[in-house]
C-alpha positions as semicolon CSV with decimal commas, in nm:
position;residue;x (nm);y (nm);z (nm)
1;M;1,118;1,674;-2,393
2;N;0,754;1,780;-2,397
3;S;0,649;2,100;-2,224
4;T;0,514;2,084;-1,870
5;N;0,269;2,370;-1,926
6;K;-0,098;2,283;-1,905
7;L;-0,037;1,989;-1,672
8;F;-0,269;1,937;-1,376
9;L;-0,027;1,937;-1,083
10;F;-0,135;1,815;-0,740
11;P;0,144;1,833;-0,482
12;D;-0,103;1,714;-0,214
13;A;-0,160;1,375;-0,384
14;T;-0,068;1,084;-0,157
15;P;0,056;0,730;-0,224
16;H;-0,278;0,587;-0,107
17;S;-0,604;0,762;-0,023
18;W;-0,858;0,596;0,204
19;E;-1,106;0,853;0,077
20;I;-1,069;0,694;-0,268
21;D;-1,118;0,346;-0,122
22;E;-1,443;0,468;0,032
23;W;-1,551;0,633;-0,296
24;L;-1,481;0,311;-0,487
25;S;-1,714;0,115;-0,258
26;G;-2,020;0,320;-0,360
27;D;-2,355;0,219;-0,507
28;P;-2,451;0,077;-0,748
29;P;-2,195;-0,198;-0,684
30;V;-2,187;-0,313;-1,048
31;L;-2,056;0,026;-1,166
32;Y;-1,828;0,096;-0,871
33;S;-1,667;-0,248;-0,906
34;I;-1,576;-0,154;-1,264
35;A;-1,431;0,177;-1,142
36;R;-1,239;-0,006;-0,868
37;Q;-1,096;-0,254;-1,120
38;W;-0,961;0,020;-1,344
39;F;-0,837;0,250;-1,069
40;T;-0,635;-0,044;-0,938
41;V;-0,459;-0,055;-1,275
42;F;-0,377;0,316;-1,240
43;R;-0,243;0,254;-0,888
44;D;-0,020;-0,028;-1,013
45;C;0,142;0,161;-1,301
46;G;0,479;0,213;-1,137
47;D;0,704;0,446;-0,944
48;G;0,578;0,784;-0,838
49;V;0,205;0,705;-0,857
50;S;-0,005;0,905;-0,613
51;E;-0,374;0,982;-0,590
52;L;-0,644;1,215;-0,468
53;I;-1,007;1,304;-0,522
54;H;-1,027;1,582;-0,783
55;D;-1,356;1,720;-0,914
56;G;-1,533;1,450;-0,716
57;C;-1,360;1,144;-0,860
58;P;-1,044;0,937;-0,805
59;T;-0,746;1,080;-0,989
60;A;-0,411;0,911;-1,046
61;C;-0,093;1,118;-1,061
62;V;0,270;1,049;-1,137
63;D;0,504;1,268;-0,937
64;G;0,207;1,494;-0,867
65;A;0,093;1,534;-1,231
66;A;-0,254;1,393;-1,302
67;F;-0,256;1,133;-1,577
68;G;-0,586;0,949;-1,533
69;Y;-0,913;0,914;-1,347
70;V;-1,225;0,704;-1,311
71;N;-1,577;0,834;-1,272
72;V;-1,915;0,665;-1,236
73;F;-2,224;0,783;-1,421
74;K;-2,581;0,652;-1,434
75;S;-2,513;0,365;-1,674
76;H;-2,138;0,361;-1,740
77;V;-1,791;0,425;-1,603
78;N;-1,540;0,661;-1,762
79;V;-1,173;0,575;-1,757
80;G;-1,016;0,907;-1,846
81;F;-0,679;1,048;-1,939
82;Y;-0,567;1,406;-1,885
83;M;-0,340;1,399;-2,189
84;G;-0,537;1,136;-2,377
85;A;-0,521;1,325;-2,706
86;F;-0,148;1,249;-2,715
87;I;-0,140;0,876;-2,639
88;D;-0,158;0,599;-2,897
89;D;-0,507;0,452;-2,934
90;P;-0,473;0,175;-3,194
91;N;-0,825;0,043;-3,120
92;A;-0,991;0,387;-3,141
93;F;-1,148;0,348;-2,795
94;L;-1,087;0,703;-2,677
95;E;-1,375;0,951;-2,690
96;G;-1,372;1,327;-2,659
97;S;-1,281;1,623;-2,872
98;G;-1,103;1,856;-2,631
99;K;-0,746;1,974;-2,675
100;R;-0,608;1,723;-2,424
101;M;-0,850;1,501;-2,235
102;R;-0,998;1,174;-2,362
103;H;-1,192;0,890;-2,198
104;V;-1,322;0,539;-2,256
105;K;-1,682;0,457;-2,162
106;I;-1,725;0,117;-2,004
107;R;-2,074;-0,027;-1,968
108;P;-2,145;-0,333;-1,754
109;D;-2,343;-0,502;-2,032
110;N;-2,072;-0,468;-2,300
111;D;-1,760;-0,674;-2,352
112;T;-1,447;-0,480;-2,270
113;D;-1,107;-0,530;-2,429
114;S;-0,924;-0,530;-2,096
115;A;-0,579;-0,566;-2,247
116;A;-0,631;-0,261;-2,471
117;I;-0,759;-0,046;-2,183
118;K;-0,467;-0,153;-1,963
119;E;-0,234;-0,050;-2,245
120;L;-0,401;0,293;-2,265
121;I;-0,354;0,339;-1,890
122;H;0,011;0,242;-1,904
123;S;0,066;0,461;-2,210
124;A;-0,086;0,757;-2,024
125;Y;0,147;0,693;-1,728
126;I;0,456;0,672;-1,950
127;D;0,349;0,978;-2,150
128;M;0,304;1,184;-1,834
129;K;0,640;1,075;-1,695
130;A;0,801;1,195;-2,018
131;R;0,630;1,536;-1,984
132;L;0,775;1,601;-1,638
133;P;1,102;1,785;-1,589
134;E;1,393;1,566;-1,490
């Protein structure tokens, strides 16, 4: 079993946050629709998923431990993973050089391998579940 130290734990995360729904309806619509699409995948990962706004963006948790987020920037959307350095990335989509966190940049004018990004999200969920104490 992996250690639980260094996890971002949020006991106040809820099964559904209307604050996130409001955030996901922001402007510009083209970028926020991308964020909404991917946060929906986080929400649908499975049992124990909860959510909250953390550092100004929607964050998905499993049993209170943050495993992913979306954030909108000027010309792209980040789909990020709190323990992304430890999940399989066969397509080498993940960016970042920190000890733990990684993200994928999605631009509205580029083709996106949706299946591969969905797999990253599900891998992050499964990885985080495995890090939690039983």
